[in-house]
N, C-alpha and C positions, 0 to 999 in steps of 0.2 A: 201805662210808663213803661221802659224797656226795664228787663232784669239785667243786672250788671254782674261781672264776673271776672276775676282775673285773667284765667286763661280758658279758653274753650278748646276741646279735643273733640274733631268728628272723627266718627267712627269707632266701635266698639269692638273692633278683629283685634288682631295679636298686636299690632302697632300703636291702637289706642289705648289696650290694656297696658302696654308697657308704658306709654309716656304717662299714664296716669300713675304708674307705681313712681317714675321718677320725679314727677312733679311733687307728690306728698313726701317724698323722703329726703328729695336736695332742696325745695323749694317749700316748706310746710307751711310759711306764712302766705303762701298765695292761694287764693280759692281758685276751683278750678270745676267745671262739670265735662260730661262727655255727652254729645250728642249723636244717637245712633237712629239711623231712618228706618231701622226693621225692627224688631221686636224680640230680638234675641241677642245675646255676645255670640263673639266667634266669627263674623265677618265671612270670609271663604269656606272656613270649616263646619260652618251652620247652612251657608247658602246652597253648596253641592251636596247633592245626596245620591249621587249616581253610584252604580254598583262597584264596590272596590275601593272608590276614594280614600285616595292615602297621599302622605307627603311623598314629594322627591327630592327632599333633603333630610340628612338625619336629622332626629329630632335632639340633639345634643346642640346643633346648631338652630336650629329651628326655633326651639325652645328659650324660654325668657333666661338672660343671664342669672337673673335672681331668684328663680324658681326651678330648682332642678328638676329634669323630667323624670318622673318616677318608675317607668317601664324599662322592661328588657328589650322590647322591639325598639329598634332606631328607626325603622323606618312604620310608622303608625297608622293605621286604620284613621278617617276622617272622624268618626265619632267619638274616638280616645282623643284626637287632639281637641274636638270642641268640648270636652269634659275637662281636659286639662286647662285650657283658655278660662273656663266657667270656675273651676276650683283656684285659679289665682285671681281672679276678681274676688272672689267670696274670702281668700285666706286673708287678703291685705285691705278688704275693704272699698277696694275701688268701685264694685259694683253699685254701692250706695250714690256713686257721683253720676251715675249713667240716667240720661232720660230717654227713654225707649220711644219710638214712633216720631221723631222730631229730624224731618230732613233739612239740611240747609240748602236753600235755593239761591241764594247770594250773600255777598259780603263786600260792604262799600267802607274805605277807610276813611276818616274822618281826621284832617291833616290838624285841624284847628283843636279838636277834642282830645286825639291822640289816641281813638278806640277804633274798634271794628264794630260796625252794625250789621248786625247778621238778620237776614228775613227766612224766619222757620214754618216749613208748614208741618202741622201734625198729622197723624196718621188719620183724622176724622176730617181733615182739609182745614181747619180752624189755623188761622196766623198769626205770629206773635213776632216780637223782635228781641234778641239778646245781645247785648253790646260786652265785648271784651277786650283787654287789652293788648292780649297776643293770643294768634290764633293758629293751631297746630291742625293741618289736615291731614288726618290717619285714615284716609278714606278708599286706599287701594288704588288701584292703577285700571279697573277696567270695570263697564257698565254692567251693573247688577239686574239693570231692565232688559236686556238684550244681547244675545251671544254673536260672535260671526257665524252667518248662515249664507253663504252663495245659494243663488237661485239656481235649481236645476232643471232643466227641459223635462218636460213628461212628470214632473212631482205629482200633480195633481190626478195623473192616471194611475199611480202605484195604489195597489188594492190594500196593501197593508199600513203601518202605523210608522210615522216618521216622528222621532223624538232628539232633541238637542241634549247634551250632558247638563247643560246648567240650568235647564227645566225638567229634570228627571219626572215625570210620572208617576206616582206611590199606586198607580194600577195596574201598571204595566206587567205582563205575565209573558215572557218570552221563554218559558220551559219547552223545551221540545220543538222549539221553531227554528228557522234558519234565520241568521242574524247579519247583516253588515254592518260593519263600523268603520264609517269613510273619516281616514286620517291617520296620523302616524305620530303625533306627540304624545305627550304626557298623559293626557287622558284616552287616547286611543288604546296605548299599550297597557293601561289598567283597565280598562273596560274588557279588553277582548281576553284574558285570562280568567276574568271572574265571570263572566258572562259564559264561557266556554263550560264552565262548571253543570250548568242547567241546560243552554242551550241544545238543539237537536247540530246546530253547526254554526263558527261564528267565524267571517272573513274579514280580515284587516285591508280593506282597499284604499291605495296610497297612491299621489301622483308621482310622488320620490320618496326614497326611502331616508331614517332620520338616524342618528348614531344612537344604539342602544346598548347601555351598561349594565350588567348584574352585578349585585351585590348583596352581601347577606342582609336579611331583615334585622338580625342581633349583632350586636357590635360586640364581641366578645372581650376585647380589653375594657370596655369600658362596663361591662359587668362584673369584671373581676374585681377593677378598681371598686364599685360600687361595695364589694362583698370586704374590701381589706380597708379602706379608706372613709373617713367621714363624708357624708353624701355631698355635701357642697364641693370639699376639696376633690373628689372623685369627678364630679361633674365637670370644675372647672378646667381641669387636666384632659379630659374627653372633649370638651368643647375646644381647647388650643390644639389638641394632637389633629383633629377633624378638620379645622381653620387650616392649619399649615399643610395637611395633605394636600388639600383641596387646591392650595395655593400652588404648590410645587407640581400638581399635576397640570395645573390651568396653564401655568409659566412654560412648562415643557410642550405642551401643547400648541400654542402659538408660537414657539419658538422652531419646533420639527414638527410641522403640520403633517407630514408626508409618513414619518416613523410611527406616528400616534395614529394616524388615520389605520395605517397597516395592522399595530396591535389592537384597536378597538375592534377592527373588521374582523381579525385574525381571533379573538375571544368569541365573538358569535359564530363564526365556523366550528371552533371546538364545543360549541354548544350544540348546535344542532347538525354538525358530521359533515364529512366531506363531500356527500352528495347532494347535501341542498343546494340550491342556487341562492348564495349569500349575495353573490355581485350584482344581483338584479334587486334583491328585496331589502337587503342591509347594508348597502355601500352606495353613501350619498356622494351628492356632486360637488359639496362644499366642503371646506375644512371643519375640524373639531373645533368648536365654541364659536364658529361664526353664528350658530345658532345653540340653545343649550340643550346637555344631551339629556336623553330618556333615561330613567332608571327604573329597571324593574328588579324587586327582591327575591332573591332565592331562585333567579330564573325562570320565575313562573310565566312569562312568558313563551321562553324558548321549549319548556316544558310541555304546554299546551299544544304545542305547533308538533313536537315530536310524538304525542301521544294522539294525534291525528282531530284533537277537538277544533283547532283554531288553522287557520290558513292564512297566507300573507299572499295579496294580488295588487301588482304595480302595474299601473295604468291608466290611461285618462278616460273620464266618465263621458259618454254620449249622450244618454238620457236617461231618464227612471222610466221604466214599463211596467205594466199591471202586476208581473210577478218577482220585480226585481230591478237589476241596473244592467243596461247593456253599456260596454264599453266602446272607445273607439274602434277598438281592434274586430269589434264584433262578436265578442264574446259575452254571453249572459251571466249573472251571477243572481240566484234565485235569492230571495230574501222576503220573511214575512214580516220585519222589523228593519228598517235603517235608521241607524243612529250616527247623527251627522256632528262629529266630534273635529268641527272645523273652525275651533279655536275663538278667542274672545275679542270683543271691540274695548280697546283703550279709552278711557275717560280721566281726564284730570280732575282732582279736586271734587269727585264725585259728581261732576257736572254743575257745581256751584259757579255762578256767573260774580268776576271780580271788578272792582272798581274802586277807583280813589278819589274822593271829592266829589264823587257821581261820574267820573269819567272811566268808562270801560278801560279794562287792562288786556291787552292781546297778550297772553303768556307766550306766544310761539315768538315772539319779537324778543322776549327776555332771555338773560343768561342765567343758567342755574350756578349757584353758589353754594360749593361743597355738597353739594349733591342732597341740598334740602334748604333752599332758598332761593329767591327770584330777585333779580336785579331789579332796584328802584321799587322793591314792594316792601314796607315797611312791616315788622313783627309780623309777618308770617312764615311757617315752617310746613314743609311738606315732606312724606316718608314715601320712598322709593326705593325698593330693596334691589340686590345686587341681581343680575343676571348671570354672573358665574359662580353663585356662593348662596348659603341661606337668606330669605327676605328679613329674617330679624337681626342679623348680624348689622345689617345698616340701620334697621330702626331703632335697636338700642343705641347706638352710637348719635341719631340725629335727638334722640329723647334727652341724653344726657346733656347734649350741646344745648338745647334750648334750655334747660336750667343753668347751665353756664352762662349764657347770657341774659336770662332774667336776674341771676345774682350780680353779674359785673353793673347791669344798667340802675339796680338797687344801691348797689356800693356807690358808685359816681353820681348817683341823685339824678339820673336819665331814665327815659322809661320810653325811648325809640329806637330800634335798631334797623337801619337800612342798606345792604348791600348794594355798593356803587361802583360801576366800573371808571375809573377814571385814567386807563393805560390806553391808550389810541393804538398800540400794537395788538393788543388782543384781538384775536379774530373769531369768527365764529364755525363752529363744526356743530355736526349732528350730536343730537341730545345723546344717542347710544350707538356706539358702534355694532349693529346687531342686524343680522340679515332676517330674522325670523318675520312673517308675514303679519304678525299683530303689529310690531314694530312698524315697519315699513307703511301698513296702513293708516296710520297714525301721525307718521313724521310731520304732517301739514301743520299740525297744532299742539305739536310738543314743544317744549323751549330749548334753546340751543345752550351746547356748552362752549368754553372758550379755549382758546389754546395755550393758556397760562394758568397756573394755580392763582388763586381759589376757583376759578371759573372751570377747571378742567374736572372732569369725573375721573376719579379713580378706578373704580369697580376692582379695588384691592384693599381688603379688611385691614392689613396690617398699616398699609400708608392711610387709612380714615383714622386707626387708631390714634395716629400721630398728629394727624391734623384735628380732629374732632375732640381727642380727651387733653392733647397736649399743646397745639398748637394756639396761637395770638388769636383772642377774638377779634383783634382790631385790624384784622387783613381785608381791605376793600368794605370796611365796614364804618358806616356815619352812624355814630350817635347824636341823640339830640333830643331835645324835650318837644310838647305839643307845638308849641309857640314856633321852634324853629323849624318842626319837619313840614310846614306848609311851603315855604321857601324852597327845601329842598325837594318835593315832590313837584315844583312847578319845573 
C-alpha cells in the first residue's frame, strides 16, 4: 500500500530545507516529507568537492531568510556552507522529515483522486510508491550524474589525468605539477587561484573571456551591524542592502552596457596593470549580464596571475597531445593534469518523468507561472533561482507562495490549484533570456515564459516580492476539487 503525506519536497539542498521550514511554520497542520536521492543534506554544497569550492553570491542573500548567516566571511567556502545548511536542518527539526536514498523517478497526477503518485527508487534498488496532495520540486537545475564534457580530439593520447570538477577524485595530487583548467566560468576562476598554491603552474585556457569582478570576501558593513544590532535585525538589513545594490547594478548594466563594460574591464586593468593584455583575456564579446558575472573574492585570481603562479591563455583547442594541449595556433601547453571546467548539464525536476492521468506531460510546451509552476499542471511547484542574483532569494519566495496556496485552498474548502492561460494574446518566449552555454544547450526542453504577467519571468526580486508575497493567488489560477480537476485536465 502506498504511503501518503500532504506535501512531498524533492531535494534536501538549500531549496528543500527552506521549503520544509516554511511548511512547518506556515502550514503546521500539513504533513510533509523530503525525499533526497543522495545520502546527505546540502545538494550542490555536498556534491561539489573541488579545490576552493565557494559561493559566488554573498551569503547574506544566499543564506536562509530565517536563519542568519553566522560567519564574518560573506563569500564562503563550500564546506562552511554545507555545515550551515546542515545546522539549519537540525536547528528547526527539518532533518527528521528527510528520507535519504530516495530518488523520485516519476510523478503521475490522478485527477480523480486529487493527488500525485510518485515512483521512488531506494539506494538499494527497491521500489516504492508515495502519494501526496502537493509536490514541491526542489531538486536544483542540473544533472548530478553527469557534467557537460565536450569531446576533445586526442584525449585518449594524453599521458596525464583528466578530471571534471563535478566528480573531483579524492586521490588527485597535483602538487608540483603543471595543470591546465579548461574554461572561464565560475568554477574555473575558483580552481585556478586555489590550485596555484601547490601546483608548479596553472593555466586557465579559455575560448573566450568572461566578465570577472573582485569583491571583498568579508562584508564590512554586515560585520559592523552584527556587532551593534540584534543578530536577525543586522542580517535583515544586510540582506536588503545587498539585494538593492545588486538590483541597481544590474539595471545600470542593462541600460548602459557599453559604459558598464568599460568600467568592469577597467577594474581588471587596475588589478593587473597597464602591461597586461586585458583586451585579449578579460574583455568579453557580449554585454554584461548576457551571462552571469564571475566573482573572485579579494582579487585572488588576479593576485595569482601577478605573482606568476597562474596564467591565462585565450584560444581554440586543436587536440590533446601526450604532454598537454595543442591549440589551433600551433602553440602547445604542457600539462600533467587537465581539468575540464566546461560546465553543467541542465535537468528539469531531477529527471523525473511527469504525467497526468497516465498521459506524459511535455514541459517544454508549458508556460512557467510566476517562475514557480507550470501551466495546466496541478499542485506542483518547482524552484529555479535567479540568474542575476542569489538562488535562495527566489527559493524563499517560492516556498512562502506554496504555503499561501495551501492555506488558501484549505480556507476555501478546495484542494487543487492549476495555473491556466485563458488569454489568447499571450505569446511564448524563451524561458530565460541568457546566452550562457548551459542555458542554450537546454533550450529545447525548458518551459516557455509568456509575454504578459503572470507568465512572464521577472528576474527581479522586488517585483517577485510584490507578486508572490502580496499579489493575488487567483491570477490565472483555477481552484477546484478532485472531482472537478478531471474535466479541467482534459
